[in-house]
NUPAPA-432184 format. One line per field, with one value per atom (N, C-alpha, C): residue number from 1; residue in one letter; atom name; z negated, x negated, y. Coordinates in pm, 1 decimal. Layout:
REM residues N
pos: NUM  ...;
code: A  ...;
site: CA  ...;
Z: Z  ...;
X: X  ...;
Y: Y  ...;
//
This chain:
REM residues 81
pos: 1  1  1  2  2  2  3  3  3  4  4  4  5  5  5  6  6  6  7  7  7  8  8  8  9  9  9  10  10  10  11  11  11  12  12  12  13  13  13  14  14  14  15  15  15  16  16  16  17  17  17  18  18  18  19  19  19  20  20  20  21  21  21  22  22  22  23  23  23  24  24  24  25  25  25  26  26  26  27  27  27  28  28  28  29  29  29  30  30  30  31  31  31  32  32  32  33  33  33  34  34  34  35  35  35  36  36  36  37  37  37  38  38  38  39  39  39  40  40  40  41  41  41  42  42  42  43  43  43  44  44  44  45  45  45  46  46  46  47  47  47  48  48  48  49  49  49  50  50  50  51  51  51  52  52  52  53  53  53  54  54  54  55  55  55  56  56  56  57  57  57  58  58  58  59  59  59  60  60  60  61  61  61  62  62  62  63  63  63  64  64  64  65  65  65  66  66  66  67  67  67  68  68  68  69  69  69  70  70  70  71  71  71  72  72  72  73  73  73  74  74  74  75  75  75  76  76  76  77  77  77  78  78  78  79  79  79  80  80  80  81  81  81;
code: M  M  M  T  T  T  H  H  H  V  V  V  R  R  R  A  A  A  K  K  K  G  G  G  R  R  R  A  A  A  P  P  P  Y  Y  Y  A  A  A  S  S  S  W  W  W  P  P  P  A  A  A  M  M  M  C  C  C  H  H  H  A  A  A  A  A  A  A  A  A  S  S  S  L  L  L  R  R  R  N  N  N  T  T  T  A  A  A  R  R  R  D  D  D  H  H  H  R  R  R  V  V  V  G  G  G  S  S  S  N  N  N  H  H  H  T  T  T  I  I  I  S  S  S  A  A  A  A  A  A  L  L  L  V  V  V  M  M  M  T  T  T  A  A  A  F  F  F  S  S  S  V  V  V  E  E  E  A  A  A  F  F  F  I  I  I  Q  Q  Q  T  T  T  I  I  I  G  G  G  P  P  P  E  E  E  V  V  V  L  L  L  P  P  P  E  E  E  T  T  T  W  W  W  D  D  D  A  A  A  G  G  G  D  D  D  K  K  K  P  P  P  V  V  V  E  E  E  T  T  T  L  L  L  A  A  A  R  R  R  A  A  A  R  R  R;
site: N  CA  C  N  CA  C  N  CA  C  N  CA  C  N  CA  C  N  CA  C  N  CA  C  N  CA  C  N  CA  C  N  CA  C  N  CA  C  N  CA  C  N  CA  C  N  CA  C  N  CA  C  N  CA  C  N  CA  C  N  CA  C  N  CA  C  N  CA  C  N  CA  C  N  CA  C  N  CA  C  N  CA  C  N  CA  C  N  CA  C  N  CA  C  N  CA  C  N  CA  C  N  CA  C  N  CA  C  N  CA  C  N  CA  C  N  CA  C  N  CA  C  N  CA  C  N  CA  C  N  CA  C  N  CA  C  N  CA  C  N  CA  C  N  CA  C  N  CA  C  N  CA  C  N  CA  C  N  CA  C  N  CA  C  N  CA  C  N  CA  C  N  CA  C  N  CA  C  N  CA  C  N  CA  C  N  CA  C  N  CA  C  N  CA  C  N  CA  C  N  CA  C  N  CA  C  N  CA  C  N  CA  C  N  CA  C  N  CA  C  N  CA  C  N  CA  C  N  CA  C  N  CA  C  N  CA  C  N  CA  C  N  CA  C  N  CA  C  N  CA  C  N  CA  C  N  CA  C  N  CA  C  N  CA  C  N  CA  C  N  CA  C  N  CA  C  N  CA  C  N  CA  C;
Z: 7214.2  7070.7  7029.2  6946.8  6898.7  6766.3  6756.6  6632.7  6558.7  6430.1  6347.8  6237.4  6215.6  6107.9  6019.3  5891.7  5797.9  5708.1  5687.4  5598.3  5499.8  5383.5  5285.2  5147.5  5055.9  4917.5  4865.8  4936.3  4892.1  4795.0  4686.6  4593.4  4657.2  4637.5  4691.7  4589.8  4558.0  4469.3  4551.1  4559.6  4642.5  4572.6  4440.0  4369.0  4399.3  4423.6  4456.0  4587.0  4686.2  4813.2  4795.9  4716.5  4692.2  4612.3  4515.6  4435.3  4523.8  4615.0  4708.8  4800.8  4847.0  4932.5  4857.9  4731.5  4652.1  4634.3  4609.0  4594.0  4725.6  4836.5  4966.9  4993.5  4957.6  4975.4  4886.5  4763.6  4675.3  4732.0  4785.5  4846.1  4968.0  5049.1  5166.1  5123.2  5020.0  4970.1  4915.3  4851.3  4797.3  4909.8  5016.8  5127.5  5215.6  5227.1  5313.8  5229.0  5165.8  5071.3  5137.0  5257.6  5323.0  5358.0  5307.4  5336.4  5267.0  5155.7  5089.8  4993.2  4979.3  4884.0  4918.7  5047.3  5087.1  5063.9  5086.0  5064.0  4915.7  4831.0  4686.1  4641.7  4697.9  4664.7  4706.3  4824.4  4870.3  4779.6  4732.6  4641.4  4509.2  4458.4  4334.3  4351.1  4462.5  4487.9  4501.8  4574.5  4592.5  4459.4  4372.6  4239.4  4159.1  4165.3  4094.3  4147.8  4279.9  4338.3  4294.7  4284.6  4245.3  4098.8  4013.0  3872.4  3863.2  3937.7  3936.6  3989.2  4095.0  4149.9  4051.0  3978.1  3877.9  3766.1  3722.3  3616.0  3664.4  3790.5  3845.5  3855.6  3873.1  3883.3  3748.1  3644.7  3513.6  3425.0  3459.7  3376.6  3343.5  3443.8  3412.5  3324.7  3330.6  3246.8  3104.1  3089.3  2956.9  2881.1  2951.3  2888.8  2960.3  2957.7  3036.2  2990.6  2861.2  2811.9  2844.7  2866.0  2893.3  3034.9  3107.9  3239.1  3339.4  3344.6  3441.1  3380.4  3261.9  3193.0  3224.2  3345.1  3381.7  3378.6  3274.0  3263.4  3238.2  3304.8  3280.3  3149.7  3076.1  2949.1  2963.3  3071.6  3089.5  3106.9  3182.0  3201.2  3069.0  2989.8  2860.7  2769.1  2769.6  2686.8  2730.7  2860.7  2910.5  2871.9  2872.4  2833.9  2685.3  2606.7  2460.6  2412.0  2492.5  2449.2  2464.2;
X: -2502.3  -2519.2  -2541.9  -2639.7  -2671.4  -2599.2  -2534.4  -2467.4  -2555.2  -2571.1  -2654.7  -2567.7  -2579.7  -2507.1  -2608.7  -2601.2  -2694.2  -2616.0  -2669.7  -2609.0  -2714.1  -2670.2  -2762.5  -2736.8  -2820.0  -2806.3  -2938.3  -2993.4  -3117.6  -3084.4  -3158.6  -3131.8  -3170.3  -3086.5  -3114.0  -3071.3  -3159.7  -3129.0  -3138.9  -3028.7  -3026.9  -3085.5  -3094.7  -3137.3  -3280.4  -3377.2  -3510.7  -3512.8  -3437.4  -3433.0  -3365.3  -3259.1  -3190.0  -3276.8  -3349.5  -3440.0  -3550.4  -3603.1  -3705.0  -3647.2  -3523.8  -3460.1  -3442.1  -3402.9  -3387.4  -3520.8  -3626.8  -3760.1  -3805.7  -3777.0  -3814.0  -3739.1  -3610.6  -3533.3  -3586.3  -3624.3  -3681.1  -3811.9  -3895.2  -4021.5  -3996.7  -3898.3  -3864.2  -3815.4  -3732.6  -3683.9  -3798.5  -3894.6  -4009.1  -4097.1  -4112.9  -4198.7  -4133.8  -4002.3  -3929.3  -3830.1  -3877.3  -3795.6  -3674.8  -3691.3  -3582.1  -3471.7  -3352.1  -3238.7  -3243.1  -3312.1  -3327.9  -3214.9  -3115.4  -3007.5  -2931.1  -2904.5  -2833.0  -2918.7  -3047.4  -3137.1  -3144.7  -3147.9  -3150.2  -3018.6  -2906.6  -2777.1  -2773.0  -2824.7  -2828.6  -2917.7  -3028.0  -3117.4  -3046.9  -2969.1  -2895.1  -2790.2  -2718.8  -2618.1  -2685.4  -2796.0  -2866.9  -2922.1  -2965.7  -3012.4  -2897.6  -2780.5  -2663.7  -2626.7  -2631.2  -2601.4  -2703.6  -2830.3  -2932.1  -2916.3  -2877.2  -2851.6  -2733.4  -2626.9  -2510.2  -2544.6  -2624.6  -2664.8  -2751.6  -2838.2  -2921.8  -2835.4  -2736.4  -2647.5  -2567.9  -2522.2  -2450.3  -2541.4  -2671.1  -2765.5  -2791.2  -2812.3  -2846.9  -2726.6  -2610.2  -2490.6  -2457.2  -2450.4  -2416.6  -2520.1  -2644.7  -2748.2  -2745.4  -2714.2  -2714.9  -2585.2  -2472.5  -2342.1  -2264.9  -2315.2  -2250.5  -2108.4  -2081.8  -1949.8  -1842.5  -1878.5  -1777.6  -1783.7  -1891.2  -1907.5  -1802.7  -1773.5  -1677.5  -1540.5  -1515.7  -1390.1  -1282.2  -1276.5  -1173.4  -1228.8  -1196.1  -1240.7  -1390.0  -1454.4  -1595.7  -1607.5  -1717.2  -1731.8  -1716.4  -1763.6  -1753.6  -1608.2  -1530.1  -1389.2  -1314.0  -1344.6  -1280.3  -1313.5  -1437.3  -1480.2  -1410.5  -1397.7  -1335.1  -1188.0  -1118.5  -978.2  -959.9  -1059.0  -1048.4  -1057.8  -1116.3  -1134.7  -1010.1;
Y: -1915.7  -1921.0  -2065.9  -2088.4  -2221.8  -2246.5  -2361.1  -2398.5  -2498.3  -2475.0  -2561.9  -2619.1  -2747.9  -2813.5  -2884.8  -2861.6  -2924.9  -3019.9  -3136.2  -3233.9  -3281.0  -3322.0  -3376.2  -3320.0  -3360.7  -3317.3  -3261.1  -3168.1  -3105.3  -2992.5  -2980.8  -2870.1  -2736.4  -2636.8  -2503.9  -2399.7  -2311.5  -2200.5  -2071.7  -2000.1  -1878.8  -1757.4  -1762.0  -1641.8  -1598.3  -1686.2  -1634.6  -1555.2  -1601.2  -1528.5  -1393.1  -1388.8  -1261.7  -1165.8  -1217.9  -1134.5  -1076.7  -1158.5  -1110.2  -1003.6  -1022.4  -922.3  -790.2  -796.6  -675.1  -603.7  -679.4  -619.6  -556.1  -620.9  -565.0  -434.9  -431.4  -308.4  -195.5  -229.5  -126.4  -71.9  -160.6  -115.5  -28.7  -64.8  16.0  153.4  159.7  288.7  372.4  309.0  381.3  436.3  359.8  401.7  507.8  505.5  597.8  676.3  781.6  858.1  925.3  977.8  1049.4  950.6  976.2  888.8  754.8  745.9  615.5  581.4  669.2  640.9  513.8  493.0  372.0  247.3  259.4  146.0  112.2  213.8  191.1  127.1  173.5  113.9  -33.3  -62.1  -201.5  -285.7  -229.6  -302.0  -332.0  -237.1  -260.1  -369.6  -366.9  -470.5  -607.0  -612.3  -739.0  -789.6  -699.7  -739.3  -799.1  -736.8  -790.5  -928.4  -945.4  -1076.5  -1181.5  -1142.0  -1239.7  -1279.9  -1185.3  -1219.8  -1316.1  -1287.1  -1374.1  -1513.9  -1521.2  -1650.3  -1727.5  -1656.6  -1721.7  -1779.9  -1702.9  -1751.6  -1872.1  -1869.1  -1984.1  -2106.5  -2083.3  -2194.4  -2259.4  -2177.3  -2234.5  -2261.2  -2207.6  -2224.6  -2368.1  -2455.6  -2595.1  -2665.2  -2622.1  -2684.0  -2630.8  -2502.6  -2440.6  -2467.8  -2462.8  -2483.9  -2595.4  -2718.7  -2824.6  -2857.2  -2846.7  -2885.5  -2782.7  -2657.7  -2555.4  -2500.2  -2525.8  -2461.9  -2507.4  -2635.4  -2687.3  -2715.5  -2666.2  -2695.3  -2591.8  -2543.8  -2446.3  -2305.6  -2231.2  -2093.1  -2085.7  -1993.4  -1969.0  -1889.9  -1902.9  -1831.5  -1681.1  -1623.3  -1478.1  -1438.4  -1516.4  -1486.5  -1496.5  -1596.3  -1613.8  -1497.1  -1453.3  -1341.0  -1212.5  -1191.9  -1069.6  -1063.4  -1177.3  -1178.1  -1161.5  -1200.6  -1191.5  -1047.0  -962.1  -822.3  -741.4;
//
């Protein structure tokens, strides 16, 4: 097994790769209808992960004063209800 170690400060956004994976899973489910329920479920989960990754990417830029101040806005909103 090869071990790889990466160092540096290159910007990386994971949401485009996750969004592409979700689209690929949806296409696979469309092409192979028999037994595609698990593939559709995986596509939905991957879509949710890509939305969450996108929000984590833009959150500090959109809400800089509150994003790193402890509670995330979504957590604060959920507790307020």
